[in-house]
C-alpha positions as CSV (number, residue, x, y, z in Angstrom):
1,M,0.2,-0.1,0.1
2,T,1.5,3.4,-1.1
3,P,1.3,6.5,1.1
4,T,-1.5,8.0,-1.3
5,Q,-3.6,5.0,-1.0
6,A,-6.4,4.7,1.6
7,P,-6.6,1.4,3.8
8,T,-9.2,-1.1,2.6
9,T,-10.6,-4.3,4.2
10,R,-8.3,-6.2,1.9
11,D,-5.4,-4.9,3.9
12,V,-6.3,-6.3,7.0
13,S,-7.4,-9.9,8.0
14,P,-11.1,-10.4,9.4
15,E,-9.9,-11.4,12.8
16,R,-8.2,-7.9,13.4
17,L,-11.1,-6.0,11.9
18,A,-13.5,-8.1,14.3
19,E,-11.1,-7.1,17.3
20,A,-11.2,-3.6,16.2
21,S,-15.0,-3.6,16.0
22,V,-15.0,-4.7,19.7
23,W,-12.9,-1.7,20.7
24,I,-15.0,0.6,19.0
25,A,-18.1,-0.5,20.4
26,K,-16.5,-0.7,24.0
27,L,-15.2,3.0,23.5
28,H,-18.7,4.1,22.5
29,G,-20.5,2.0,25.3
30,D,-21.6,2.9,28.7
31,A,-18.9,1.1,30.5
32,R,-16.0,3.2,28.8
33,G,-13.5,4.0,31.6
34,R,-9.5,4.1,32.0
35,A,-9.2,0.3,31.9
36,I,-10.8,0.2,28.3
37,E,-8.8,3.2,27.3
38,D,-5.6,1.7,28.6
39,G,-6.3,-1.6,27.2
40,L,-7.0,-0.1,23.5
41,R,-3.5,1.9,23.7
42,R,-1.9,-1.6,24.5
43,W,-3.6,-3.3,21.7
44,L,-2.8,-0.6,19.1
45,Q,0.8,-0.7,20.2
46,A,1.1,-4.4,20.0
47,D,1.0,-4.7,16.0
48,P,0.8,-2.0,13.0
49,E,-2.0,-4.0,11.7
50,N,-4.2,-3.3,14.6
51,A,-3.9,0.3,14.0
52,L,-5.0,0.2,10.6
53,A,-7.9,-2.2,11.5
54,F,-9.0,0.5,14.0
55,E,-8.9,3.2,11.5
56,L,-11.2,1.1,9.1
57,A,-13.4,0.4,11.9
58,T,-13.6,4.2,13.0
59,E,-14.7,5.1,9.6
60,V,-17.4,2.6,9.5
61,W,-18.6,3.9,12.9
62,E,-18.7,7.4,11.8
63,E,-20.6,6.6,8.5
64,S,-23.2,4.5,10.6
65,E,-23.6,7.4,13.1
66,K,-24.4,9.7,10.3
67,L,-27.3,7.4,9.1
68,R,-28.4,7.1,12.7
69,S,-28.8,10.7,13.1
70,V,-31.2,10.7,9.8
71,V,-33.4,7.6,10.9
72,P,-33.2,7.2,14.6
73,F,-34.2,3.8,16.2
74,R,-37.6,4.4,17.8
75,P,-40.8,2.2,18.5
76,L,-43.2,2.0,15.7
77,N,-46.7,2.0,17.0
78,R,-48.8,1.2,13.7
79,V,-48.4,-1.9,11.5
80,Q,-48.3,0.5,8.5
81,Q,-45.5,2.6,10.1
82,R,-43.5,-0.7,10.5
83,R,-43.9,-1.9,7.0
84,H,-43.0,1.7,5.7
85,R,-39.6,1.8,7.6
86,G,-38.8,-2.0,7.9
87,A,-36.6,-2.2,5.0
88,L,-34.7,1.0,5.9
89,L,-34.3,0.2,9.8
90,A,-33.1,-3.2,8.8
91,A,-30.4,-1.9,6.5
92,L,-29.2,0.5,9.1
93,A,-29.2,-1.9,12.0
94,G,-27.3,-4.4,9.7
95,A,-24.5,-1.6,9.2
96,L,-24.5,-1.0,12.8
97,A,-24.1,-4.4,13.7
98,V,-20.5,-4.5,11.8
99,V,-19.1,-2.2,14.6
100,I,-21.3,-3.2,17.6
101,V,-21.2,-7.0,17.6
102,G,-17.6,-8.5,18.0
103,I,-17.2,-11.7,16.0
104,V,-14.2,-13.7,16.7
105,W,-13.4,-16.9,14.5
106,F,-11.4,-19.6,16.2
107,Q,-11.4,-23.4,17.0
108,Y,-11.8,-24.3,20.6
109,A,-12.5,-27.4,22.9
110,G,-13.3,-26.5,26.4
111,V,-15.1,-23.7,28.1
112,V,-16.0,-20.6,26.0
113,A,-18.0,-17.6,27.5
114,T,-19.2,-14.2,26.4
115,A,-19.4,-11.2,28.5
116,V,-22.7,-8.9,28.6
117,G,-22.8,-7.4,25.3
118,E,-20.6,-9.3,23.6
119,Q,-21.0,-12.0,21.0
120,R,-18.5,-14.5,19.4
121,Q,-18.7,-16.9,16.5
122,L,-16.6,-20.5,16.9
123,V,-15.6,-23.0,14.5
124,L,-15.5,-26.5,16.2
125,Q,-13.2,-29.1,15.1
126,D,-15.6,-30.9,13.1
127,G,-16.7,-27.8,11.2
128,T,-20.0,-27.1,13.4
129,R,-20.2,-23.5,13.8
130,V,-21.6,-22.2,17.0
131,F,-22.8,-18.4,17.3
132,L,-22.7,-17.3,21.1
133,N,-25.0,-14.3,22.1
134,T,-24.5,-12.0,25.1
135,D,-23.7,-13.3,28.5
136,T,-23.3,-16.9,27.4
137,R,-21.2,-20.1,28.6
138,I,-20.6,-23.3,26.9
139,V,-18.5,-26.3,27.6
140,V,-17.4,-28.3,24.7
141,K,-16.9,-32.0,25.2
142,Y,-16.0,-33.9,22.2
143,D,-15.0,-37.6,22.3
144,E,-14.8,-40.6,19.9
145,R,-18.6,-41.6,20.4
146,V,-20.3,-38.0,20.6
147,R,-20.3,-34.5,19.9
148,R,-21.5,-32.7,23.1
149,V,-21.9,-29.1,24.1
150,E,-23.4,-28.1,27.4
151,L,-25.0,-24.4,27.4
152,R,-24.6,-23.5,31.1
153,R,-26.4,-20.2,30.4
154,G,-27.4,-17.7,27.5
155,E,-28.1,-18.3,24.2
156,A,-26.4,-20.1,21.1
157,L,-27.0,-20.7,17.5
158,F,-25.8,-24.1,16.2
159,N,-25.1,-24.9,12.6
160,V,-24.1,-28.6,13.0
161,A,-21.9,-30.2,10.6
162,K,-23.3,-33.5,9.2
163,R,-21.8,-36.6,10.5
164,S,-24.2,-39.5,10.8
165,D,-21.6,-41.5,12.4
166,W,-21.1,-38.8,15.3
167,P,-24.2,-37.5,17.2
168,F,-24.4,-34.0,18.0
169,I,-26.0,-33.3,21.5
170,V,-26.6,-29.8,23.3
171,M,-27.2,-30.2,27.1
172,A,-29.1,-27.4,28.6
173,G,-30.1,-28.0,32.5
174,D,-32.3,-31.0,32.5
175,R,-32.9,-31.2,28.6
176,Q,-30.9,-32.3,25.9
177,V,-31.1,-31.8,22.1
178,K,-29.8,-34.1,19.6
179,A,-29.4,-33.2,16.0
180,L,-27.6,-34.1,12.7
181,G,-27.1,-31.6,10.0
182,T,-29.2,-29.1,11.8
183,S,-29.4,-25.4,12.5
184,F,-31.2,-24.4,15.7
185,V,-31.3,-22.0,18.7
186,V,-30.9,-22.8,22.4
187,R,-31.6,-20.2,25.1
188,R,-31.3,-20.9,28.6
189,D,-32.5,-18.2,31.1
190,A,-32.9,-18.6,35.0
191,E,-36.5,-19.9,34.7
192,R,-36.9,-20.8,31.1
193,L,-35.6,-23.0,28.1
194,A,-36.5,-22.6,24.8
195,V,-35.3,-24.6,21.8
196,T,-35.9,-23.2,18.2
197,L,-35.4,-25.4,15.0
198,V,-34.3,-23.1,12.0
199,E,-33.9,-26.1,9.8
200,G,-33.5,-29.9,9.8
201,S,-34.8,-31.9,12.6
202,V,-33.9,-32.3,16.4
203,L,-35.2,-34.5,19.3
204,V,-35.7,-32.7,22.8
205,S,-35.5,-35.1,25.7
206,P,-34.7,-35.3,29.4
207,V,-31.2,-35.6,30.2
208,Q,-29.9,-39.4,30.8
209,P,-28.1,-39.6,34.4
210,A,-25.0,-41.0,32.9
211,A,-24.5,-38.3,30.3
212,T,-22.4,-36.0,32.4
213,E,-21.3,-35.7,35.9
214,S,-22.6,-32.3,36.3
215,V,-26.2,-32.4,35.2
216,Q,-29.3,-32.8,37.3
217,P,-31.1,-36.1,37.6
218,S,-33.5,-36.9,34.9
219,I,-37.2,-35.5,35.0
220,D,-40.3,-37.0,34.3
221,A,-42.4,-36.6,31.1
222,P,-44.0,-33.0,31.3
223,G,-47.8,-33.0,31.9
224,A,-49.9,-30.5,30.0
225,I,-48.5,-29.0,26.8
226,E,-49.8,-25.8,24.7
227,Q,-49.0,-26.2,21.0
228,E,-49.8,-24.2,17.9
229,P,-50.6,-26.3,15.9
230,A,-50.6,-30.1,17.1
231,T,-48.1,-32.2,15.2
232,P,-48.2,-36.1,14.7
233,A,-44.6,-36.1,15.3
234,L,-44.8,-34.3,18.7
235,E,-47.6,-36.5,19.7
236,A,-45.9,-39.7,19.0
237,R,-43.0,-39.0,21.5
238,R,-44.6,-37.0,24.2
239,G,-45.2,-40.3,26.4
240,A,-41.4,-40.7,26.7
241,G,-40.9,-37.1,27.5
242,E,-39.3,-36.7,24.0
243,F,-40.4,-34.0,21.5
244,R,-39.3,-34.1,17.7
245,L,-39.6,-30.7,16.2
246,A,-40.2,-29.5,12.6
247,A,-38.5,-26.5,11.2
248,G,-39.7,-23.3,12.2
249,Q,-41.2,-24.8,15.7
250,R,-40.2,-23.5,19.1
251,L,-40.4,-25.6,22.2
252,T,-40.4,-23.7,25.6
253,F,-40.0,-25.0,29.1
254,D,-41.1,-22.8,31.7
255,S,-40.6,-23.2,35.4
256,G,-44.0,-24.2,37.0
257,A,-45.8,-23.6,33.7
258,A,-47.1,-25.9,30.8
259,T,-44.5,-26.8,28.2
260,R,-45.3,-24.7,25.1
261,L,-45.0,-25.4,21.5
262,D,-45.3,-22.4,18.8
263,T,-43.9,-21.1,15.5
264,P,-42.3,-17.8,16.0
265,S,-40.6,-15.7,13.5
266,I,-37.3,-17.1,12.6
267,E,-36.1,-13.5,11.5
268,K,-37.3,-12.2,15.1
269,T,-35.8,-15.2,16.8
270,T,-32.2,-15.0,15.3
271,A,-32.1,-11.1,15.0
272,W,-29.4,-10.9,17.6
273,R,-27.0,-12.5,15.2
274,R,-27.6,-9.2,13.2
275,G,-27.1,-7.1,16.4
276,Q,-30.9,-6.3,16.3
277,I,-33.8,-6.8,18.8
278,I,-37.2,-7.0,17.0
279,L,-40.2,-6.2,19.1
280,D,-43.7,-7.1,18.1
281,D,-46.5,-5.8,20.4
282,T,-44.0,-6.5,23.2
283,P,-44.9,-5.0,26.8
284,L,-42.4,-2.5,27.7
285,Q,-41.3,-4.5,30.9
286,T,-40.6,-7.4,28.6
287,A,-38.7,-5.1,26.1
288,V,-36.7,-3.7,28.9
289,A,-35.7,-7.0,30.2
290,E,-34.5,-8.1,26.7
291,M,-32.6,-4.8,26.0
292,N,-30.9,-5.2,29.7
293,R,-29.4,-8.5,28.3
294,Y,-27.0,-6.7,26.2
295,N,-26.0,-3.9,28.8
296,E,-24.5,-3.7,32.2
297,T,-26.3,-0.1,32.6
298,K,-30.0,-1.4,33.3
299,L,-33.2,0.1,32.1
300,V,-35.7,0.8,34.8
301,V,-39.4,1.5,34.3
302,V,-41.1,3.1,37.4
303,D,-44.6,3.3,36.9
304,P,-46.9,0.1,36.1
305,E,-48.9,1.9,33.6
306,A,-45.9,2.6,31.4
307,A,-44.5,-0.9,32.0
308,A,-47.6,-2.2,30.4
309,L,-47.1,-0.1,27.2
310,T,-46.9,-2.2,23.9
311,I,-43.6,-1.5,21.8
312,N,-43.1,-2.2,18.1
313,G,-40.0,-1.9,16.0
314,L,-36.6,-2.8,15.5
315,F,-33.9,-1.7,18.0
316,Q,-30.0,-2.0,18.3
317,A,-29.0,-4.6,20.7
318,G,-27.0,-2.8,23.6
319,D,-28.0,0.7,22.8
320,S,-30.3,1.4,25.9
321,T,-29.9,5.1,25.9
322,H,-31.3,5.5,22.2
323,F,-34.0,2.9,23.2
324,A,-35.1,4.8,26.4
325,N,-35.0,8.4,24.5
326,A,-37.3,6.8,21.7
327,V,-39.7,5.3,24.2
328,A,-39.7,8.6,26.3
329,Q,-40.3,10.7,23.1
330,A,-43.2,8.3,21.9
331,Y,-45.2,8.3,25.2
332,G,-44.2,11.4,27.2
333,L,-41.8,9.8,29.5
334,T,-38.8,10.9,31.3
335,V,-35.4,9.6,31.0
336,V,-33.0,10.1,34.1
337,T,-29.6,8.2,34.2
338,R,-28.8,7.3,37.8
339,G,-25.6,5.4,38.4
340,E,-25.8,2.1,36.6
341,E,-29.6,2.6,35.7
342,I,-31.3,4.5,33.1
343,V,-34.7,5.3,34.6
344,L,-38.1,5.7,32.6
345,S,-40.6,7.5,34.7
346,G,-43.9,9.4,34.5
347,K,-47.4,8.6,33.3
348,P,-47.6,7.5,29.6
349,I,-49.3,9.8,27.0
350,Q,-51.4,7.4,24.8
């Protein structure tokens, strides 16, 4: 590259660009401080390619900021408004995700974890790709008989390499998901476990006691199940506590509630892969909980009437400040930043 040539992505490896994107996101995040600034300085000095990658990532960020000032992220109250702006918002969020979501490619066997607001992409030794969402922890346990991954917490999308002679199993709490040549999402929260099949076929069943030393005892088959609609494949295996899903179906286990089968929008379910959160008639309290997954600074809604408001729209994961300001502007609420909280208060204007 000559002195008169501007740097391009061809001059920098994808790994360096991903690392630079993470630093850009940290610098513009709520948790920025001396530790982050010192860490960035050391990273820039470690290799000349780092500085070049940072320059390119900064240019992308500045361009995306110009776009965001023209079309801000905010809730959309009407279906017609959602349709009118949907394509533009999706394109904008996709551009922002380039610098907001840190994606790292590497092969790994053992424990892998992401921090709050961080995402990673892994390529396991068999070619299986695993996408980790915010605050997620997995344990990879491959042996000669089985490919096993334990999801300790969080959310992951698995694109499984086809190996009919080598079963692939994801364990999450007291459930396991068995797949071959399949793409599916598993999300494990404190009181909830959900398995969404993107394509292929999976079998969800109780964990067998001998599968791993750290799992809980096997449970009995679930009782009542709510499903939309009923499927013969699911009915055939319910007696054994096993559920075979078809593409597009989601199976949800809630603590103290009936097991539920539905068919959510796959675009909405996997929006986090693009750095997005899609809300569709979502109560504000639920929307806040989803936004809080991606940020150490937590959103808080004071008034119960405001908490019940329904929110529609596409938002940037981790950008709690813009989300709060958009909601406040739409419904006449007040936004106050207080320590590690962003507080939404006041009576909503309908």
